[in-house]
C-alpha positions as CSV (number, residue, x, y, z in Angstrom):
1,M,127.5,128.1,98.6
2,N,128.0,124.2,98.1
3,R,128.0,123.5,94.3
4,E,128.0,119.7,94.6
5,T,125.1,119.7,96.8
6,A,123.2,122.1,94.6
7,S,123.9,120.1,91.7
8,A,122.5,117.0,93.4
9,C,119.5,119.0,94.5
10,R,118.8,120.2,90.7
11,K,119.3,116.6,89.6
12,R,116.7,115.3,92.0
13,L,114.3,118.1,91.1
14,N,114.6,117.2,87.5
15,E,113.6,113.6,88.3
16,L,110.8,114.7,90.3
17,Q,109.4,117.0,87.9
18,A,109.7,114.4,85.1
19,E,107.7,112.0,87.4
20,R,105.2,114.6,88.1
21,Q,104.7,115.3,84.4
22,K,104.0,111.7,83.7
23,L,101.4,111.7,86.4
24,E,99.8,114.9,85.2
25,E,99.2,113.7,81.7
26,P,96.5,111.1,82.5
27,L,95.0,113.3,85.1
28,F,94.4,115.9,82.2
29,E,93.1,113.2,79.9
30,A,90.6,111.7,82.2
31,Q,87.0,111.7,80.8
32,R,84.6,109.6,82.8
33,L,85.1,108.8,86.7
34,L,82.6,106.9,88.6
35,R,83.1,107.3,92.4
36,G,82.2,104.3,94.6
37,S,82.9,100.7,95.3
38,L,81.6,98.0,92.9
39,I,80.4,95.1,94.9
40,E,78.5,91.9,94.1
41,K,75.9,90.3,96.2
42,Y,74.6,86.8,96.1
43,E,71.6,87.2,98.4
44,L,68.1,88.3,97.6
45,A,65.8,90.1,100.0
46,G,64.8,87.7,102.6
47,G,68.3,85.9,102.8
48,K,67.8,83.6,99.8
49,K,70.8,82.8,97.8
50,R,71.1,83.7,94.1
51,S,72.6,81.6,91.5
52,S,74.5,84.5,89.8
53,P,75.5,87.8,91.5
54,A,73.8,91.0,91.3
55,F,76.2,94.1,91.1
56,Y,75.9,97.2,93.1
57,L,77.8,100.5,93.2
58,S,78.3,101.7,96.9
59,I,78.2,105.5,96.7
60,P,79.4,107.4,99.6
61,L,77.3,110.4,100.7
62,P,78.3,113.2,102.7
63,G,77.2,112.9,106.5
64,R,75.3,109.5,105.6
65,R,76.0,106.1,105.1
66,H,76.8,104.6,101.7
67,V,74.0,104.1,99.2
68,L,73.7,101.0,97.0
69,E,72.8,101.6,93.4
70,Y,71.9,98.6,91.3
71,V,74.0,98.1,88.2
72,A,72.1,96.3,85.3
73,R,74.0,93.7,83.4
74,P,74.3,95.6,80.2
75,D,75.9,98.6,82.2
76,L,78.4,96.4,84.1
77,D,81.4,96.9,81.8
78,R,81.0,100.6,81.4
79,V,80.4,101.0,85.3
80,R,83.5,98.8,85.9
81,K,85.6,100.8,83.4
82,D,84.6,104.2,84.8
83,N,85.1,103.0,88.4
84,D,88.5,101.8,87.6
85,A,89.3,105.0,86.0
86,Y,88.3,106.8,89.3
87,R,90.5,104.6,91.4
88,R,93.5,105.2,89.0
89,Y,92.8,108.9,89.0
90,R,92.6,109.1,92.8
91,K,95.9,107.1,93.1
92,A,97.7,109.3,90.7
93,L,96.4,112.4,92.5
94,S,97.6,111.1,95.9
95,R,101.0,110.4,94.3
96,L,101.1,113.8,92.9
97,R,100.6,115.4,96.3
98,I,103.5,113.4,97.7
99,L,105.7,114.4,94.9
100,S,104.8,118.1,95.3
101,K,105.8,117.9,99.0
102,H,109.2,116.4,97.9
103,I,109.6,119.0,95.2
104,L,109.2,121.7,97.7
105,K,111.7,120.3,100.2
106,E,114.2,119.9,97.4
107,F,113.7,123.7,96.3
108,D,114.2,124.5,100.1
109,A,117.4,122.5,100.2
110,L,118.6,124.1,96.9
111,G,117.9,127.5,98.3
112,R,120.0,126.7,101.4
113,C,122.8,125.4,99.2
114,L,122.9,128.4,97.2
115,E,122.9,130.9,100.1
116,V,126.1,133.0,100.4
117,P,127.4,135.0,103.3
118,L,127.3,138.7,102.9
119,R,131.1,138.9,103.0
């Protein structure tokens, strides 16, 4: 048994778990998530230019291409906010997956450090 290495593993585990808890809190608090990519287009049908952009939400559909959903100007702020929330959620979820892998590796290392011979 290597006490110094075990102590270092425990310290890293505490740090990783604290980071994981900070990530989990906003994930629990999420209310409205809007999947897709907000895009702006300056072209009308027929290739003519617009003076101001029209906004669309590009929504991925399983097994198909993306569908463009028009976003009316009065809804733009809400759609942008909900879409940004979705992006933050997915980013935090990705980081949480990575942290979970690191935590499992540290627990494996801790277990190896705590192993003792039979005699």
